[in-house]
N, C-alpha and C positions, 0 to 999 in steps of 0.2 A: 592540466587539473594535479595539483597539487594534493596528496589526500595521504592525513594519516590515522592508526592504527592509534582509536582510544579503549578505554577500560571505562563502564559505565558503574553507579551505586549499585548495583544489580551483582555485576561480575558479568557481563557481559560486554560485547564487543562492541563497539559505531568506527564512524570513522569522521575528521574533522579535515578542512578544509582553511588554511592559513589563511585567504587572500580572500576568502567571506568571511570570517570567522564565525561559522558555519559546522554543525556538525549533524549527522544522520539523523541523529534518532536524539532520545532526551536524555541526558546525562545521567539526572534520574538514576536512567534503568532502561536499557534498547527494548531487552526482551515483556519487559512489565508492560511498556509504553504499547510495543507492538500489540501483545494478548491482547491488553484493555481497552484495545482503541479499535482494533480491526477482527479480534476473533470476539471479546463480550460482547462486544455494543457493533459490531456487523455480523459477520454471517452467522453465530448462535441466535439473531433477530432476522435471520431469514428462515420461513415459514414453507423450507420447496426443499425438496428429498434431488432434488437439481439446480445446481447453482452456478452462473453466469456473474467471473466478476472481472470488472476489468479498473487494471489498477494503474493511477498516477504516479512511477517511479520506484521500476523496479531495481536501485541504487545494490542493496546485500545483496535482495533476494530472504531477508528475512522473511516479508508478512506471507511471499510464496510457500517457503517454509514452515512458517509456521498452521498454513493453512492446506498444506499437501499434507501434513498432520492432524491435520480436525478433521477433516476428508475420509483418513483408512477409519480414526476413532470412532464416529457418528456413523460412516457405511453412507456418505453427501455422493454425489458426484458432481466435482468440481471442474469446470472450466473457466479457466484464469488466464485473462489476455492481458499482461503489461506494458508498458513505456517505456524507454528508458534512453535519454539523447545521449550520457556519457556513462558507458558500460565501468562498472572496474575495474580493473586490473585482475587476471588472474591471479599473481603472486602475492595480492591486498587478505581476495577472499579466501587464497586459500588457509590463508591466516588470521581468520578468522575464528572461535571460539565457539560458532551458536551447536554444531554438528555436538562437541562434549557435549554442553548442557543443557541441548534440548531433549534427546536425544543419545540412543547408541546408535540409530541410523545409518553410517556419514555417510551414507552411499546415496541416500535420499537427498539429502544439500548437492554433492559433489553431482547430481546427476541433473540435479532443479540447474545447477551455474553448467552443466559441461553440451547440453543437448541444443540442437540450435538454433541461432535467431530466422526469425520468421519464418517458421514450420509447425505445425504443431506437435507434439510432443508426450507423449501416453508416458506420464515420472512414475507412475503406480496404476491399479487398472478403476483407481477412481480418481483419480485428478489427470486433467490434461494441461498442459502449459504452451503458449505462445508468446517469446520475447517479443518487442519487435524494437529495433534500431531507431525512432525517431524522433523530433521533435511533434511536442502537444500540437504547437499552432498550428504545424501542416497536416495536421491527422487529422485525420474522421473515423474515430471509434462507428461498428454498426450501429445504426437507428435504436430506438425503442430491445436493444439482446437481451442488457444486463438486468440482473437483480440489484447487484451493489457495483457502488466506487470506489474502492479505496482512493481516495486522492492523496495523499503520501509528499508533494514536493516540499521543497523547499521551503519557507517560510516567506511571506510576501516583505520582511522588511528588506530582505536578495533575490526575489526573483518576483519580485513585485507580477510580471508580464504571463506569469501560472493563475494566478487571481483572476482575471478580471475576468466581463463581465463575457466575452469572444469563449471565454475556456468556460466555464462553468454556462453553458449556454451549452459546448460540448454536454455536456457532463450529462443537465438534462437531459438531452437529446436518445441518450444514448440508454438512456432505463429506460425498462419498463415501468406500467401503471403500475404504482405503491414500490420502485426500486427506492432502493437508499443511499445515498452518500455518505463518510463517513472517515471526517478528518482529527487531527489531533488538535485544530486549530478555531480558534475560539474569538475570533476579530468581530470588534465590533461592526467596517466596513462589510467584515465579508459576508456575513451574519444580513446584513439589509440585503446587501447584488443575489443572493443566496431566496429572499423572501422576492426580489424584485424579480428573477426569471419564473418564478411557479413554484419551489419550495416550498412545503412546513417547513420552518427551521424548530431543532428542538434542542438547547444548551443542558448536555447531563454532565456527573463527575466527571473529571481528567481524571488519567492518569495520575501517580505518586508525582509530586512536586511542580503535578498543574490542577490547577482549579477547576477547568472546565474545559469542556470536547461540544463537538455539533456535529447532527443527523438528521439531515434534508431529506426530503419522503418527499416521490412527487405523488401527486397527488393520482 
């Protein structure tokens, strides 16, 4: 899979896949999108001092990096499990500018990417990480374990299988009661499928350049 680094409108990098004509983040701003969707409308809405996160799509590691920063800043213990079928090449990771724009502590971003896959690693005193290399179709996350799911797969246009009832049911099953799924996507069929599974669905304002995003809550 060929991937190219691009610069989004807030100055932060994303990756572009020519064969899919798809980017890993919003071209309006990778960092501002990730902060808006997964921190401001994600972690900050979880009323718990210990948070279990399941992320669909580790990608560039941006969401994990921001979550580790949030964990340190808020003194909140986070156990972060993330799945990725096609890990990004080390050379591309090393060329991303997130550590320059988000924090002077470049070792935090480097450590997130350098720790072994499939093994829980203590990135900081408050942030533990497990990276899983697998396809979501063949993987079953822990049942009723997570407070929040970061659903950050490529969009339905290019990766429709990731937005199927089968995958969404896995997301429902892995959440604790009152757990939340957050995503940049606000597609109508997607929200109808969430409701059919049993989620309470909320549409809220999206990040710059996108009118809406979705928060789904397990009763």
